[in-house]
N, C-alpha and C positions, 0 to 999 in steps of 0.2 A: 029547430026554430031559429029564426034570425031576429036579433034585437036591434039591428041598425041597417040602414041601406048601404050596400056595398058598391064601391067604385070599380067598374070594370076597366082595368088598365091594360091596353094591348102591350105585348112584348116590344121593347124598343127595337128599331131596325139596326142596332149596333150592340156590341157586347164590350163593356169596359172591363179591363183586366188590370192586374197589378203591374203589368209592363207599361201601362199608359201613364203619361204625365197629365195632371189635371190642374187647371187654374180656376179658383172659385172667387166670385166677387158679389157683393150685395149686402142685404140686410142681415140682422143678427141670426136669422134662420140659416144663412150661409155658414155661420160659425158652428151651428149644431151639426149640420151634415159634414162640414170640414173636420170636426172633432172625430166623428166616426170613421171617416176616411183615414185620418192620421193614426187613429188607434189600430186600424186594420192594415197599417203599413203601406198605404197607397202613396204614390209620389205626388204630393199636392203642394200648392201654394194658395194659402187662404187669406183673402181680403188684404192685398198689399197696400191698399189705401185706408185700411181699417173699415169698420162697418159704415156702409153708405146705403141710402134707402131708395132714392128715386132714379129712374132709368137714364135721365140725362147725365147725372153724376157718374153712373156706371159706364156709360158710353164714353165720357170724357176721360175717365181713368184708363179705359182700354186703349184709347188713342195714345195717351202718354206712355203706357207700358209697351205697346207694340212698336212704337218709334223710339223708345228709350229716351224720352225728352226729360231732362232734369229740371227741377224747379230752381228759381233764382230768388235772391233776397227781396226783390221788388214785388214778388208774388205773395209774400207773407204779410199777415196782418198782426197788429199788436193789440192785445186786450187783457186786462186784469193781470198784468205782469208777465204775460206769456207771448211768445211768437207762435203763430198758428197759420195753418193753411186752410182756406175755406173749402178746398177740395178734399180734405182729409178728416178723419176721425180725430178727436181730441187726444188720443194716445200718442200722437206724434208731436204735440205741443211741448215746447221747452222754454227755459228762461232766457235763452239767447238764440239769435238767428242762426249762427253757424251749426249748433248741434241740432236744431230743428231741421235745417236743410240736410244735414248728414243723415239723420234718421229717415227722412223722406226719400232722398236720392239713393241711399243704399237699398231701400226696399224696392224702388222702381227698377234699379239695375238687376237685382235678384229676380224680380218678377218678369222682367224682359227676357232673361235667359230661360226661365221656366216656361214662359209663353212660347218661345221659339221651339221648345222641346215638346210642348203639349199637344195632345190629340183631342182633348176635350176642354170646353169652358162650361162651367156651371154658374149661371147668373140668376140671382134671386132679387126680384123687384119687391120692394116693401110698400111703397106708396106712390101715388101720382101727384101728390101735393108737393110743390116746390117753393123755395124762398129765393127771391131776388133782392140783392143788396141795392137799396135805392140810390145811394150816392155813386156807386160805380157801375150799376147794371149787371153785376156779376151774379149768375145763378150759382148758389152755393150747395155743397153737399152737406154741410154742417154749420149751424148758426153759432156754435161755441158759447152759448149763453149770453151772446151779445143782445141788448134790448131789442124786442121784436118790433119796436117802432122804427128801426133802421132797415126793416125788410118789408117787401111786398109779397104776400102769399097768394099763390094762384094754383089752379088745377091744370096739369098738363093735358094736352089733347092727344088723341090717338095719332094724328098726323105728325105732331111734334116728336113723339116717341119713335115711331117707325122711321122718320127722316133721320133722327140721330143715329139709328142703327144701320140705315142705308149707307151712311158715311163710314161706319166702322167695319162693315162686312168685308170690303176689299182687303182690309188689313188682316182679317181672320183667315182668309183663304179657305182651305178645305177642312179646317178644324171643325169638329162638331160642337154645336152649342146646345146645351140643355137649359131651357128657361124654366124657372119656377116662380110662383107668386107666394110670398111669405104668408103663412097662416096666422101670424101675429096681427091682431087688430090694432089699428092706430086710433084709439078711443078718444084721445085728446082732440082729434079733428071732429068728433061727433059720430054717432051711429050711421046716419044717412051719408055723411061725407066720407066715412070710411068705406061704405059699400060702393059709392060712386067711384072712389079711387081704385078699389080692387077690380071693379068691372072694366075700367079703362085699361088697367094693366093686363088683364086677361085677354081682352079683345086685341090690344096692341100686339101681344105675343102671338096670338093666333094668326094675325095678318102677316107677321114676320115668318111664321112657320109655313104659311102658304106661299110666301114669296121666295123663301130660300130652302133648298133641299137639305142643307146641313143643319137647319134649325129645328129643334124638337121641344116638346112641352111635357113636363112631369107634373101631375095634378096634386101637389102637396096641399094647396089651399082647399081643394075639393074634398080630399081625404079628411082633413080636419073638420070641415063644415058638415060633412055628412056621416062618415063612419065614426068620427070621434066628437060628435056634437055635444055630448054630455059634459057638464062642467067638472066632473071628476078628472077629465083629461086636461085640465088647465092648472097653471100655477095659482098661487094665492091671489094674484092680481086679477084673475079671471080673463086675462088677455093673452098671456104667453102659453104655448103648449107645455104640458108637463114633460118630465123625463120619459115617462111611459109613452106619451103621445109621440115624442120625437123619435124614440126607438121604434115605434110601430111604423112611422112614416119611413124611417131608414130601412126597415125590413122590406117594405113595399118597393122602395127605391131599388134595393138589391135584386128583388125578384124580377123587376122590370128591366134593369140596365146591366146586370152582371152576367157573365158566362157561368155555366154550371161549375166549372173548375174554380172560378173566383169565389162563388158562394161556399163551396166546400172548404176552401182555404180560410175564408172569413170565420166559418164555424170553428175551425181548429184554432185560429188566432184568438177567438173569444175565450176558449178554454185556457189558453196560455195566459191571456190577460188576467183572468180570474185567479189563476195560480200565483201570478206575479203580485196581485193585490193583497194576497193573504198576509196578515200581520201576526206573527207568532208572539205569544206572551214571553216565551223563553227560547232563545236561539240556541241554548246549550242542551235543550231536550232532544233525545234521539228522533222524535217524530219530525222535528224541523229538518234534520239532515235527510230523512226519508223523502220529505216533500221537495226539498231542493234537488234531490237526485231524480225524482219523477219529472220535475220541471225541466231539468237538463236533458233527460231522455226524450221528453216530448218535443223540445226544441230541435234536437238532433234528427228525430224522425221527420219533423216539419221541414227542415232544411233539405232532407233527402227527397221529399215529395214535391217541394216547391222551391227549387233552387233560385228561381227568379225573384223571390221575395226576401228582402233583408230584414232580419230581426234586430 
């Protein structure tokens, strides 16, 4: 018996392996997938601008990363005692301009080098709602708790989104792009507004995948809405996927995008990770030494089977 509708996901026309470099950018769901990739020893760069939500912000960040364009002091704003970038997450904000710029530009430089080495980009769109700073006309990635009276809120159109990525695609070259739509619902926009937003994102991505042979779509949003529609798969806020839901989507992602060898390596890495997480009450007990020896043996065997993966 089936107790939910199943999403039929065709096998991707590519196979990601541990030899590949991957750059991820987008909403907080990017952080979830990035965490699993890091845990499984993939070569990844996750959200070099911090968490950003709408496609225009993601496209702008890719422009800067691909060209390695540093930020300057005149691009920073000041608010509530902090220097900040409207293109970045608040985690980059500092109390003085020089350290803010250092954090931002160090990240861009590292991301640029990773971008050049990358075979894959994983881009997660969170919302089609965007905010424009009224005084400057600047479309921001983050409002940084600046009063909303200083911004104009509007819904991006499909042509705006596709045009932004038409500009970016020549910089990406033959790298493969895997687009996803975040399953996190932006409830503050309202139920209807959230659905309008997600619909625009999905259609924009499908137009891009039809236009570019190296662009592909993974249905994370559809998996959450159909296979995991029960509220037991949500966190307490009833908006964010639970750890179980994220792990389920990760497993579907692996089945779709990883080679068989990569999946086998991930299974072994999961066992190693669980052994590493074990916390003994007494490290002087003989059982702890036995466990550590088992872990060492397992790592030795893993290195023999998968020499391309660094532990």
